C-alpha positions in Angstrom: 11.0 14.1 5.5 7.3 14.3 4.6 5.6 16.5 2.0 2.4 16.5 0.0 2.7 15.2 -3.5 3.5 18.0 -5.9 0.6 19.3 -8.0 0.8 18.6 -11.7 -0.5 22.0 -12.7 1.1 25.3 -11.8 -2.1 26.9 -10.6 -2.4 27.7 -6.9 -4.0 25.0 -4.9 -7.6 25.5 -3.7 -8.4 25.3 0.0 -10.2 22.0 -0.5 -7.1 20.6 -2.4 -4.7 21.2 0.5 -3.5 18.2 2.5 -5.7 17.1 5.3 -4.6 14.5 7.8 -6.6 11.3 8.0 -5.8 8.2 10.1 -5.2 6.2 6.9 -1.9 8.1 6.4 -0.5 6.2 9.4 -1.0 2.9 7.4 2.5 2.8 5.7 4.2 3.7 9.0 2.4 0.9 10.9 2.9 -1.6 8.0 6.6 -0.9 7.9 7.0 -1.2 11.7 4.9 -4.4 11.8 6.9 -6.0 9.1 10.1 -5.0 11.0 8.6 -6.8 14.1 8.1 -9.9 12.0 11.8 -9.7 10.9 12.9 -9.3 14.5 11.3 -12.6 15.3 13.9 -14.3 13.1 16.8 -12.4 14.7 15.8 -12.6 18.4 16.9 -16.3 19.0 20.1 -15.9 17.1 23.3 -16.0 19.1 25.6 -15.0 16.3 27.5 -11.7 16.5 25.8 -8.8 14.7 27.4 -7.3 11.6 29.1 -4.1 12.9 27.6 -1.0 11.2 29.1 1.6 13.5 32.8 2.5 13.3 33.5 2.9 17.0 33.1 0.0 19.5 30.5 0.6 22.2 33.0 0.2 25.0 35.1 3.1 23.7 34.7 6.4 25.6 32.3 8.7 23.7 31.3 5.9 21.3 27.6 6.8 21.1 28.3 10.4 20.2 31.0 9.5 17.8 28.8 6.9 16.1 26.0 9.4 15.9 28.2 12.0 14.3 29.3 9.4 11.8 25.7 8.7 10.7 24.9 12.4 10.5 28.0 13.2 8.3 27.3 10.2 6.1 23.7 11.2 5.5 24.6 14.9 5.0 27.2 14.0 2.4 24.8 11.7 0.6 22.0 14.3 0.5 24.4 17.0 -0.7 25.6 14.8 -3.5 22.1 14.0 -4.6 21.2 17.7 -4.5 24.2 18.6 -6.7 23.4 15.9 -9.2 19.7 16.9 -9.4 20.7 20.5 -9.9 22.9 19.4 -12.8 20.2 17.1 -14.1 22.4 14.1 -13.9 19.5 11.7 -13.8 21.5 8.7 -15.1 24.1 9.0 -12.3 21.4 9.5 -9.7 19.6 6.3 -10.8 22.9 4.4 -10.9 23.7 5.4 -7.3 20.2 4.5 -6.1 20.3 1.2 -7.9 23.7 0.3 -6.4 22.6 1.4 -2.9 19.3 -0.4 -2.9 20.7 -3.5 -4.5 23.4 -3.7 -1.9 20.9 -3.2 0.9 18.5 -5.8 -0.5 21.2 -8.4 -1.0 22.6 -7.9 2.5 19.2 -8.1 4.1 18.3 -11.1 2.1 21.4 -12.9 3.3 20.9 -11.9 6.9 17.3 -12.9 7.2 17.6 -16.1 5.1 20.5 -17.1 7.3 18.3 -16.5 10.3 15.4 -18.4 8.7 17.7 -21.4 8.1 17.6 -22.1 11.9 13.9 -22.9 11.5 14.0 -24.4 8.0 16.9 -26.8 7.8 16.1 -27.3 4.1 17.8 -24.0 3.3 20.6 -24.2 5.8 23.3 -24.2 3.2 25.0 -21.3 1.5 24.6 -23.0 -1.8 20.9 -22.5 -1.3 20.9 -19.2 0.6 23.0 -17.2 -1.9 20.9 -18.0 -5.0 17.7 -17.3 -3.0 19.2 -14.0 -1.8 19.9 -13.1 -5.5 16.4 -14.0 -6.5 14.9 -11.8 -3.8 17.2 -8.9 -4.7 16.2 -9.2 -8.4 12.5 -9.2 -7.5 13.0 -6.2 -5.2 14.8 -4.3 -8.0 12.0 -5.1 -10.4 9.4 -3.9 -7.9 11.3 -0.6 -7.4 12.3 0.2 -11.0 10.0 -1.8 -13.3 6.7 -2.9 -11.8 5.0 0.4 -11.2 4.0 2.6 -8.2 2.1 0.1 -6.1 4.8 -2.6 -6.0 7.5 0.1 -5.6 5.7 1.6 -2.6 5.3 -1.9 -1.0 8.9 -2.7 -1.6 10.1 0.6 0.0 7.8 0.0 3.0 9.1 -3.5 3.5 12.8 -2.7 3.1 12.3 0.3 5.5 11.1 -2.1 8.2 13.7 -4.8 7.5 16.6 -2.4 7.4 15.5 -0.6 10.5 15.3 -3.8 12.5 18.8 -4.8 11.1 20.2 -1.5 12.5 18.4 -2.0 15.8 19.9 -5.5 16.0 23.4 -4.4 15.0 23.8 -1.1 16.9 24.0 -1.1 20.8 21.3 0.7 22.6 23.0 4.0 23.6 24.6 4.4 20.2 21.2 3.8 18.7 19.6 6.4 21.0 22.3 9.0 20.1 22.1 8.3 16.4 18.3 8.7 16.4 18.6 11.9 18.5 21.3 13.5 16.3 19.5 12.5 13.1 16.3 14.1 14.4 18.1 17.4 14.9 19.9 17.1 11.5 16.5 16.4 9.8 15.2 19.8 10.9 18.3 21.5 9.6 18.4 19.5 6.4 14.7 20.2 5.6 14.7 23.9 6.3 18.2 25.0 5.6 19.9 22.0 3.9 19.9 19.9 0.8 16.8 17.8 1.7 14.5 20.8 1.7 16.0 22.1 -1.5 15.5 18.8 -3.2 11.8 18.7 -2.1 11.1 22.3 -3.1 12.9 22.2 -6.5 12.6 18.7 -7.8 10.4 16.8 -5.3 11.1 13.5 -3.6 9.6 11.6 -6.5 12.9 12.3 -8.4 14.6 9.9 -6.0 12.7 6.8 -7.0 13.2 4.1 -4.4 14.4 6.4 -1.7 10.9 7.7 -1.2 7.4 6.5 -1.6 4.0 8.1 -2.3 0.8 7.3 -0.5 -2.4 9.1 -1.4 -1.5 12.8 -1.1 1.9 12.6 0.6 5.5 11.6 -0.1 7.7 10.3 2.6 11.4 9.4 2.6 12.6 5.9 3.0 14.9 7.1 5.8 11.9 8.0 8.0 10.6 4.4 7.9 14.1 3.0 8.5 14.7 5.0 11.6 11.2 4.4 13.0 11.9 0.7 12.8 15.4 1.1 14.1 13.9 2.7 17.2 11.5 -0.2 17.8 14.4 -2.6 17.0 16.5 -1.0 19.7 13.8 -1.6 22.2 13.2 -5.2 21.1 16.9 -6.2 21.4 17.7 -4.2 24.5 14.8 -5.1 26.8 13.3 -8.5 27.7 9.8 -7.2 28.0 7.4 -6.4 25.1 6.1 -3.3 26.9 8.9 -1.0 25.8 8.4 -2.1 22.2 4.7 -1.3 22.4 5.4 2.0 24.1 7.9 3.0 21.4 5.4 2.1 18.6 2.7 4.2 20.3 5.2 7.1 20.6 6.1 6.9 16.9 2.4 7.0 16.0 1.7 9.9 18.3 4.7 11.8 16.9 3.6 10.9 13.3 0.1 12.3 14.0 1.7 15.6 15.2 3.9 15.6 12.1 1.0 15.2 9.8 -0.9 18.1 11.5 2.2 20.3 11.1 2.3 19.2 7.5 -1.2 20.7 7.0 0.1 24.1 8.0 3.6 24.1 6.6 3.5 22.0 3.4 6.8 20.4 4.2 8.0 19.0 7.5 10.8 16.8 8.9 9.5 13.3 9.5 11.9 12.3 12.4 11.8 14.8 15.3 8.4 14.2 16.8 8.1 10.4 16.2 11.7 9.8 17.5 11.2 12.1 20.5 8.0 10.4 21.6 9.1 6.9 20.6 12.4 7.2 22.5 10.8 8.9 25.6 8.0 6.3 25.9 10.2 3.3 25.0 13.1 4.1 27.3 10.8 5.2 30.2 8.9 1.9 30.0 12.0 -0.2 29.6 13.8 1.2 32.6 10.9 2.0 34.9 8.5 -0.9 34.4 
């Protein structure tokens, strides 16, 4: 979800103070996807089996839909829990949950990508070296998120968004990925306008979920948006042998993001997934199967 940063004062915003889209607002999205592409270069040559992140094997009938529902329910429960905790002003519990979630994700990603890097750098091709390095990267990531200030925090969120999205694209088969992204786009609309995500944004603001969102100039964007944009490009990278579907999906995400920002000018709050995922999937899949 995307929204303008909340005003510090309670006075009504002037016309010139309202959010206006500029191309520079695409920079974090592009940066996250490009970092994800760099991460994918480590995973592409790997022959090892991906870590399963979906509960239903792909060869099971109805697996893509079942896996999509699993992701939607998981995110819906998480958003509802955070909304209830914010409403009860349980900031310590919220921070603990975020720290645990981000630490786990950072440690997992560090282990995955360092293990992949070991194929190119034999010097670190030993778990005695990889595990301490992964812990160091995780500590640095946590410091960037929770101690070093807004700029390091935003950089860390952008990077983990790209890395986690590519990991999902690598671990989840194509049609499950397509259904997950499609279902989440629909859920994003409901969650923003009728569900807990929109209520959090309107009552507390995304800045209350430090580490699960980032601020850039006049907007705030959820980490989930960056993750699923990169997951989309990752699905194209690991499903097609040509680079064209990847380029097409990135173009689609950018087109959808531009539309989203223009909608943000009019509405003040807008779901970040529907248009980028729609255009990204349409262009990526069409290019992959037709070219």
